[in-house]
BADRENMI-723613 format. One record per residue: residue in one letter; x, y, z of N, C-alpha, C in turn. Coordinates in steps of 0.1 Angstrom, whole numbers, plus 5000, padded with zeros to 4 digits. Each point is the difference from the previous one (the first is absolute). Layout:
// BADRENMI-723613
AXYZXYZXYZ...
//
This chain:
// BADRENMI-723613
M500749895001499350125000500950134999A501049965007501150154999500250044986P500249934991500150074984498750084997I498849945002498750084997500050125009D500249995013500050115008501050084998G501349974998501050114996499850064987L499549954992499650084986498750085001G499350005011498950085001498949954991L500049884996498949954990498550015006A499250064994498649985006499449874994E500549964989499649864996501049934991C500249894997500949914993499549884995G500449934992499949874995501149915003L499749885001500949905002499849874992A501149904998499849904994501449935003G499949875000501249925003500249884990H501249955000500449874994500349915010S499449885002500449895009500050055015M501050015008500150055012499550145002G500250074988499650165001498650004998G499349904996498550015000499349985013A500749905007499650005013500250135010I501050054997500450135008499050104995A499550034986499350104994498549975007V499449875002498849985005500050045014H501149985009500150035014499950165001V500850074994500050144998498650074996A499449934990498650054998499149965010A500149905006499249975012500050105011V501350015002500150115012499750154997R500350024989499850154995499050004988P498749975001499250004986499750134995A500050115011499450134996501350074992V501349955003501250064993500249944987V500049875001500549914988498650024991D500150114994499050024990498649965002P499150095004498549965002499449954988H500750024988499849954987500349844995G501149985008500549854996501350015002I500749874997501549965003500650014985R501050074998500750004987501650025001A500649994990501550015000500549855001A501449974998500349885000501549995004H500349895005501249955005500649894990L501150034994500149904987501149915002G499949915010501149905002501550045003I500150115010501350055002500749905011T499349905005500849915008501249964997R500450004986501549954997500850085007L499750135003500850085005500350015014V499249945008500149985015500849875004D500750035012500849895005499249885001P500649904995499149855000499949965015R500750045011499649965013499050075004A499750124997498750085002498749924996L500249974986498849934993499849895008H500949905004499749895007499450025011R500350105010499550025011498550054998E499850074992498750074996499249894993G500649934995499249874996499449905009G500949975009499749935012498850065008S500150145000498850055007498849994995L500050004985498950024993499249885000A501049885001499449864999499249985012H500450065011499249985013498650065000G499950094989498850095000499850105011T499150094997499750105007498550005007T499750085010498649995006499550145001P499350034993498949904992500949984986P499649894992500849964989499750114988V501050034993500150084989498849994992R499549904996498849974992498850065006S499949975013498950065007500050155001L501250065002500150154999499650054985L500549934991499750044986498450024997G499449875003498450015001499450105005R500550065012499550115008500050134994L501250034990500250124996498950044991K499550125001498950064992500350074986M501350024996500550054990500249894988P500150054987500249914990501249935002R500149874998501249905001500049934988W501249934997500249924989501249925002Y500149894994501149895002500549984986L501350014999500749984986500749875000Q499849924992500549855000500849984987G501149965001500949974987499449884993A499749994987499349924992500649855001L501550015002500849895001500249955014S499450065010500149965015498949875003D500549945010499249875004498850085009P498849994996499050065008499749935013E499550085011499749945013498549964999P499749875001498849974997498850085006N498950044995498950075004500450145003L501150054997500650155004499050084992E500049984989499250124990498450005006S499449895003498750005003499850055014D501149975009499950055013500250155001L500850054992500250154998498950064993A499349954992498950074993498749995011A499949915008499150005009500250135011M501350055002500250125007500050104991G499850004989499950144991501350034995V501149915001501250034995500149984986S500350074989500049964987501449934998W500049924988500949934996500550004986K501450034999500650054987501149904996V500249944989501049934997501250074992V501150005002501050064993500749884991P499950054986500649874990501349995001R500449894995501549954998501050045013T499449975012500650015011499849905011G500849995008499749925013500150075012Y500849975009499950075012500750145000Q501050014993500850134998499450084987M498750055004499450074989500650134995G500850085010500650114996501349994988P500949925006501149964992499749914986Q499049915001499749924988499250064990N499050095004499150084992499650135005P501050094999499750145005498850074993E499949984987499150074993498649925005G499949884998498749955004499750025015L500750015009499650035013499550155001A500850094993499550144998498850024997R499649914987498850014996498949955009A500149895008499249955008499850095012V500950065005499950105010499150124996A500450044988499450134994498549964997D499849914996498649954997499150005013S500649955010499549965014499650155005V501150105000499850115004498950094994S500049984985499050084993498649965002R499849855004498749965002499650045016A500850005006499750075013499850135003W500850094991499950165001499950034985P499049994993499750054988500350144999G500550054988500250144997501350045006
//
């Protein structure tokens, strides 16, 4: 929250990739009025390759134990537009698309990419994000 407060933002948007997605959901749940009353937007594009592997391992272990309440539950409670981007070549989690749809989360597939959407198909990812944003905030 310090960056949001430090920049004096009245509202902002968030999105995240992988563990960044969980962080974005937690921030949005704690600060829904600041994290754009109109929705979540922006992107974290796989910068984890720049992070110390030990930090990623520790964070991955923490995420594996889950949070209380679970991230998916927090995501379902948010009242702002939300979407989930999946690489077309990724192994889908069974029932994930239908579970998210039941929560009102839109589903978008990024073509010609798997988990690393940003590095594998930056144009496709940019189009998917732009399309999602334009549907949530026309004009």
